[in-house]
Steps between C-alpha positions, in 0.01 A plus 500: 500500500626842412543728800433830319264472199499819297228685309566752220223714355574693178258775380526631149559874462141571391350321802459682830636308797196403708548407865182286536614301190848460651345359824276267291808365323688461827213302659475272195877448504511420870221246457682339204833491680346348813336220305798430267821514704723443200416854364777745572424792265183646344515776237186677382512750212207718415456680165241670285370289211279698265173568685586259785784384712738207496663345803800270464622271772827313541550255787834334582616274770654158570443308180229747396496760222155605384378795296149607400290801424143623534297763316204699625336840475602577859829439684363291791332232285813478283721440807244253637511304171880482519488364855230244409712374207821489706327315785355244251841447345675470836239248622546294187879505533479425872259204448724357222796501741316330783289251308769402251694342785193313617407376155858378448489311831171336403623403157765261637352352817743307730517127424418254766764249604413133433473280802729198475 
């Protein structure tokens, strides 16, 4: 487990830095890092995309490197979409690591010794 997970939030020049949005991102990040201990760094980038907004997320950690993005007409739903996608990807990766070992163990069950 990483002792000091870090969060980086990047706002594009044309987007005003919003404190409630920053707190929303921090809460989502804390929840994600508490559930997935292998996460050591979360980067969120916010930019204007035509009439809406785009949020990009990059999560790194022990054996983990995920990137995704979300689009919406408002910033908060775009950020929420990014965190939903990242959580889904992390859960899938986490389950593969855990259950792959179990499936491998079940594939070759131990053989019984013959009684002589």
